[in-house]
Structures are given as C-alpha cells and as structure tokens.
N, C-alpha and C positions, 0 to 999 in steps of 0.2 A: 824685443824692442822696448826702449825706454818710453814710459808714459809720463808726461809732465802736465799736471792740472793744478792750477792755483787753488782750486776748491779742496784739494786732497793733500794732506801732509805738508802744508805750507809750500806746495810746489816742488817738493823733493821728488826726484825721478825714481820710478820703480819699474820693474820688469818681472812679470810673473814667470817668464821663461827661465829665469835664474833659479827658481825654486820648484820647478816642475816635478823633479824626481821625488822630493819630499812631499809635495802637494799630492801626488798620486798615492803615496804610501800612507800619509797621515791625515788627509782631510776628507776622507770618505767616512764621515762620522755621524751622519744624521740617523737618529734612532727610528725604529719602526713606526712610531706614532707620527713622525714628520711626514712620511709617505702615506700613512693611513689617512691623514687629514685630506690629502689630495684626492685619493680614491673615493673617499666619502662624498666628495663634491661631484663625482662623476667625470673627473678630468684625467686625461692621459691614460685612457683605457682602450680596450679592444675596439677597433673600428674607427679610431681617431688618428689623425696625423698631427704630430707635435714637433715644434721647433724649440730647442733650448738655446738661448743666446747667452753669450758669456759663459759657455759651458765648462771652461777650464779643462779638467781631465775627464769630463763626461760623467760626473757623479750622478746627476739627476737622470739622464737617459739610461745609464747602466743599471741603476737601482730600480727604475720603474719599467724596465724592459719586460719583466715578467707579466705585467698587467696588459700587454698586448698592443699598445699604441705603436705606430710606425714613427720612429724617431730620427731627427736630424739635429746635429749640434754644431754650433759655430763659436769661434773664439778668435780674438785678435792675436793671440800668441801661438806661433807655430810649434813651439816646444810643448805647450799644453795640449794642443791637438794631436801631436805625435804620441803623447802618453795616453790620451783618450782612445786613439785607434788601437794601440798596443793592448790596453786593458780590455777593450771590447773584443778584440780578436782572441785573446786568451780565454774568454768566457763564451766564445762562439756566438757573439751577438751581431746581428746585422743592423748596424747603426751607421749612418752617413755623418762624417765629421769633416768640416771645412774651416780653413783659416781665413777669417775675414772680420773686420770690425763690425760692430752692430750698425754703424752708420752706413755701411756699404753692402749690407745683405740685400740680395735681389732675387726674389722668387716671384712667380706669377701671382696675380690677384687671386684671392680666395684659395690659397694653397693649404692653409692649416686650420685645424679645429681649435688648437691650443698653442699658445706661445708662452714659454716659461722663462723666467729670469731669476736666478738664485744668487744672492750675495753680490750682485753686480749692477743693479739698475741705476744707481746714482752716478755711475761712471759715464753714462752716455750723454750725447748731445740730444736732448729730448725733442728739440724743434725739428730735428731731422728724423729721429728714430720713431717717434710715436705715430706720425702719419703713415710711415712705411709699415709698421707693425699692423696697423688697422687695415691697410690695403691688402696685406698678405693673409689676413684672417678671413675665414668664411663668414657669411652673415650670422650674427649672434655668436661669433667666435669669442674665445676667452683669452685674456692676458692674465697670467698667474705670476705674481711677484712674491718671492720667498726670501726669508731671512732667518738666521739663527746667530745668537751671540752669547758669550759668557757674561755673567753679571759680576763685575769686579768689586763692587761695593758690598756684596753679600757673600761672596765666595773667597775665602782667604788665599787659596792657592792661585786662583785666577788673578786676584788683585795684586799679589806680590809679583807674579810673572809679568803682569802688565807694567808695573813700576819699573821693572828691569828693561823692558822694551823702551820705555820713555827715557831711561837713562842714556841709551844709545841713539834714540831717534825722538827727541823731545817734541817735534812738531807732528808726530804720528797722530792722525785724526781718528784712528780706530779705537782710541781709548775711551773709557768712561761710559760705556753703554748702559742704558737703563731701558726698562720696558716701555715700548711705545708702538703705535700702529705704523704700518708701512707708509713711508712718505710717497705721496702721489704728486707729481709735478702738475702745475696748472695747465700745461700743454695737453694733458690727457683729457681734459673736460670736453673738448670739442669732438673727440673721437670715441670716447669710452664712458661707460657708467659704472661706478663702483657698486657692485652688488653684494659683496660680503668681505669682511675682514675679521681676523681673529688673532689674538695674542695669548700665549700660554707658556707656562714654565715646564721645563723638563730637565732631567739629569743625564749627563753623558759620561760614560765610564771610560777611564784612562788608566794606563800604567805610567810610571815615570817616563819611560821611553816614548810612549805615544803622545803624552802631553808635551814633552819637549819637542817632538817632531811637529806637533800641531802648532806650537808657538813659533817655531823656526819657519814654518811654511806660511806665515802671515805676511801681509804687505809691509809692516813696519820692521821686519827682520830679514828673512831670506830674500825678499824681492827688492830690497833697497840698501842694505848695509854693505860696506866694502868687505873684502875677504878678511882683512885684519879685524875690523869691528865685529864681524860675524863670529870669528874664532873666539874673541874675548867674551862676546855675549854667550856663546855656547858653554864655555867653561864656567861662567858665573851662574848661568841658569841651571846647569846640572848640579852645581854645588848648592844652590838655593833649594832645589827639589830634595836633595839628600837631607837637608836640614828641616824642611817643613812638611814634606809629603810622605805618606806611607807608600808601599810598593804599588798599591792599586787604590783608586779613589774615584769619586764622582765629582764632576764640575757642574755647578748650577748654571743653566742657560735659560734664556727665553727664546721662543720661536714665534714667527708671525707670518701671515700670508694675507694677500689682498687679491681678490678676483675682480677683474674689470671686464665688462661685456662690451663688445663692439656695438656702436650705435647704428 
C-alpha cells in the first residue's frame, strides 16, 4: 500500500511492499555489536515478551530469537510480513507476525515487557501510538527505539551512492544523515521516562552486490521509483560502483538507541 506523508520525501508516495524481496535479502545487515548493546541492557531476553512494531521482514525478532524472548512482529505492509513469516519458518523460529499499522495494534493491557521500533519510529502518529504502547507495556516496561545509518559526508562510497538517489528522487528526506541522538516526540513525556541513550560508530561490510541491493531496498529507490526510473538508477549505480568501489568494502555508519521506561 502507498504511504503518503507530507513530513517524508516531500509527500512522495512510497510502498515498502514493492521492495520486500530485496529488503529481505539485503537489509539484514546489523552487526553483532548492534544486538549486543540490547542484550547488555537486559532487554529482549529469556523470560520476556517482546513486540517489534514496524518489523518489516522481521530482522529484529529473527536475529534476537536466540536470546530467548517470546516475539511478536507487526508491520503495515502485507508483503513485508509475508517475507518475515517465510524467513522465520525457514529458520524454524516460532514468531508471530501480523499485518497491521502501528496505530491499529491492539493487545491487552500489560502484555509486553519490551516494545521495539527499529528504523521506523518517525513514521507513526505519535498522539495515537504512544499512549497505546504504554498501555500494552507491563509496569516498568521498556520502549526501545533503534536506528542505524550510513554517514555520507565521511564515507565516499555512501556519499556518491546517496547523490545518485537524489538525482532520481530529489525530495528524498533520508539523505544527509549525521550522528545524533534518537528523536523522542513530546507526546512521550506523559507516558515514558528516557532512562538511557547511546550513539556509536560502526563499520558494516558489503560487496558491490550487497551494497547495491541495500541501496535499492531503501525508501528513496525501490519503494518509490517507477519501473523505468528504477532500471535507470540500477544501471547507473552499478556503473558507479565499478568505478569507485573495490569488490568488498566497509561502509561507515553510526547507530543509536534510546530506552524509555513506562511511568
């Protein structure tokens, strides 16, 4: 389904379902340290029930399944959830996945110890979502917001790839990332207390193929360009990588998390 939000990409429509196959193949890229930071905080571990909203292809629940939490994942895109179910089944993981918007999630009060939101929190209607998340969390439950982005002004390959996205999608608002704490909307203050945040650098390893796939599976490319635009972008991006990138390379990213505790 098309999503149109004036806050995002100048209101240009995007649909994650259009890029679900590439998303499943190329966006499961968070390194071990990313998950280790979560475990170090005692979150999403054995004995806890966790809900991942905006789960996409289930990257967070699937990678954290080994740590023992009981997981549920939700996403607005049916295609994303289809991929999540398929990937979980292939790995013999018992994870519940449901297609629903964050605004329409409805579980009983005090259902979850932890609710996670990775790469998605800014999409939501926070006036609706935040009170509902607080309601579904147990007393002292935690809302964990996660993010990771490449640094285009410090990494040449990332920067040149980003310029090509902007050539085809000039209003793409995912460009120009710099290190910063997770943004917390004002609506959260009534229901949550920010108890910890951290921002840190990390390098993510790619091949030309996997970086091309990662870029294609971003909102500004595969989720929003027309078939003709996407074909042209792909040809140009592959030629660009042949010119500037070795066969394998690391891309400099920063990652961030914020832990909010239910009041």
